[in-house]
C-alpha positions in Angstrom: 0.0 0.0 0.0 1.4 3.4 -1.0 0.8 6.2 1.6 2.6 8.8 -0.4 0.4 11.7 -1.5 -0.1 12.0 -5.3 1.8 14.7 -7.2 -1.5 16.5 -7.8 -2.4 16.5 -4.0 -2.4 20.0 -2.6 0.4 20.9 -0.1 -0.7 21.4 3.5 -1.1 25.0 4.4 -0.9 26.2 0.8 -3.8 28.2 -0.7 -4.4 30.0 -4.0 -4.0 33.8 -4.2 -7.8 34.0 -4.7 -8.4 32.1 -1.5 -6.0 34.4 0.3 -7.9 37.4 -1.1 -11.2 36.0 0.3 -9.6 35.2 3.6 -8.0 38.7 3.9 -11.1 40.4 2.4 -9.0 42.1 -0.3 -8.9 41.7 -4.0 -6.8 39.1 -5.8 -4.9 41.9 -7.5 -4.0 43.3 -4.1 -2.7 40.0 -3.0 -0.5 39.8 -6.1 0.7 43.4 -5.4 1.7 42.3 -1.9 3.6 39.4 -3.3 5.4 41.7 -5.7 6.2 44.1 -2.9 7.6 41.2 -0.8 5.0 41.2 2.0 3.8 37.7 1.0 6.0 34.9 -0.2 4.8 32.9 -3.2 5.4 29.1 -3.1 4.3 28.4 -6.6 2.5 30.3 -9.4 -0.8 31.5 -7.9 -0.1 29.8 -4.6 1.0 31.1 -1.2 1.3 29.7 2.3 -1.7 30.5 4.5 0.4 31.6 7.4 2.7 33.7 5.2 -0.4 35.5 3.7 -1.8 36.4 7.0 1.5 37.5 8.6 2.5 39.4 5.4 -0.8 41.3 5.3 -0.5 42.1 9.0 3.1 43.4 8.5 1.9 45.5 5.5 -1.0 47.0 7.6 1.4 47.9 10.5 3.9 49.5 8.1 1.1 51.4 6.4 -0.2 52.6 9.7 3.3 53.8 10.7 3.7 55.6 7.4 0.4 57.4 7.7 0.9 58.4 11.3 4.3 59.9 10.5 2.8 62.1 7.8 -0.2 63.2 9.9 1.7 65.9 11.9 3.1 67.3 8.7 -0.3 67.4 7.1 -1.9 69.1 10.2 1.0 71.6 10.3 0.6 72.3 6.6 -3.1 72.9 7.0 -2.5 75.2 10.0 0.1 77.3 8.2 -2.2 77.8 5.2 -4.8 79.7 7.3 
């Protein structure tokens, strides 16, 4: 008896980019952009690790929040000086 998984069997913990998009409630295009930007590591064409997708998206959100909070004082100052 052969207990080896077939070549076509999905790898444990690997999901499609479309599944990742549904999980993260973002578009498939956004997932592909996050892959391109290095936030999510691709394991195969159109496939990512579930854990990597979630952790990568969290890292992106944290960095995005830091970027926007750093620019907020500048924006407030600019608005104040234009009075």
